Each structure stands twice: as structure tokens, then as C-alpha cells.
C-alpha positions in Angstrom: 137.0 -217.0 110.8 136.7 -213.0 111.0 134.8 -211.6 108.7 134.3 -207.2 108.1 132.7 -205.5 105.4 134.7 -206.5 102.7 138.1 -208.3 104.2 138.3 -211.4 105.8 141.4 -213.3 107.9 141.5 -217.0 109.7 142.5 -217.8 112.4 144.4 -221.4 112.6 145.9 -223.1 115.8 148.5 -225.9 115.4 148.5 -228.1 117.3 151.8 -229.9 117.2 153.2 -226.6 118.2 150.0 -225.2 119.8 151.0 -221.8 118.3 148.2 -219.6 116.9 148.7 -218.0 113.1 146.9 -214.9 111.5 147.1 -214.4 108.1 146.4 -210.8 107.0 143.0 -209.6 105.7 141.9 -210.8 101.9 139.4 -209.3 99.7 136.1 -211.0 99.1 133.0 -209.9 97.5 129.7 -211.6 97.4 127.5 -211.5 93.7 125.1 -214.1 95.3 123.3 -214.8 98.2 119.5 -217.0 98.6 118.0 -218.0 102.1 120.6 -220.6 103.3 123.6 -219.6 101.1 126.0 -217.6 99.9 128.7 -217.3 97.1 131.7 -215.6 97.8 134.8 -214.5 95.3 138.7 -214.3 97.1 142.2 -215.0 95.5 143.1 -218.2 97.4 147.3 -217.7 98.0 147.1 -221.2 98.3 146.1 -221.6 94.4 147.2 -218.8 93.4 143.8 -218.0 91.4 140.4 -216.7 92.1 138.4 -219.0 93.8 134.5 -218.7 94.4 133.1 -221.0 97.6 129.3 -221.6 98.3 129.0 -221.2 102.1 126.3 -222.6 103.3 124.2 -221.6 106.6 123.3 -224.0 109.2 121.9 -222.3 112.2 124.8 -220.5 114.4 127.1 -222.4 111.8 128.3 -222.0 108.7 130.0 -224.6 106.3 131.6 -225.3 102.5 131.4 -228.8 100.9 135.2 -230.0 100.4 136.5 -232.2 98.4 135.7 -234.5 95.8 133.8 -236.3 98.4 131.9 -233.5 100.1 133.1 -233.4 103.3 131.3 -230.6 105.1 133.9 -228.0 106.8 132.4 -226.3 109.2 132.6 -222.7 111.3 130.3 -222.2 114.1 130.3 -219.1 116.7 131.7 -218.7 119.6 130.4 -216.6 122.6 
């Protein structure tokens, strides 16, 4: 994930083909933030609707809770 001031894009590596896919920049805003989290509002092209995600900070990483089982999907900075 690459975030800029008001846009972000995602980069995924597809294991079966070893192809990298970039998505265009999407706009977002942060309506609320706390000490260890922030809310991100963006438009989901997959769901075709506006979505709000709670991003939780954990050191040099952040995560979102995924699915009804609250599985943690981590995104960590690499150098």
C-alpha cells in the first residue's frame, strides 16, 4: 500500500503468475484518529460502495480486522 496526502494505491503480487498488479490511485479521507488507530473512508470498487475501515497501528505495521472472525491483515513497512 502506498499512501499520499489524499490518495492511495495498492500493489499485489499474484503468486500463480508472479505478476505485479498496480491499481490506480483512489481518494480517501481520515475523519477520525486516536492514539493507536484511525478511520479511513474510501470508495470500494469491489463492493461498489463507500467503505470505512478502522486501521490499527502496531509498531512499524498497521492492520485491519477482516471477516466476521476478526482475522488481522497486517501491512508492514519494508526498507
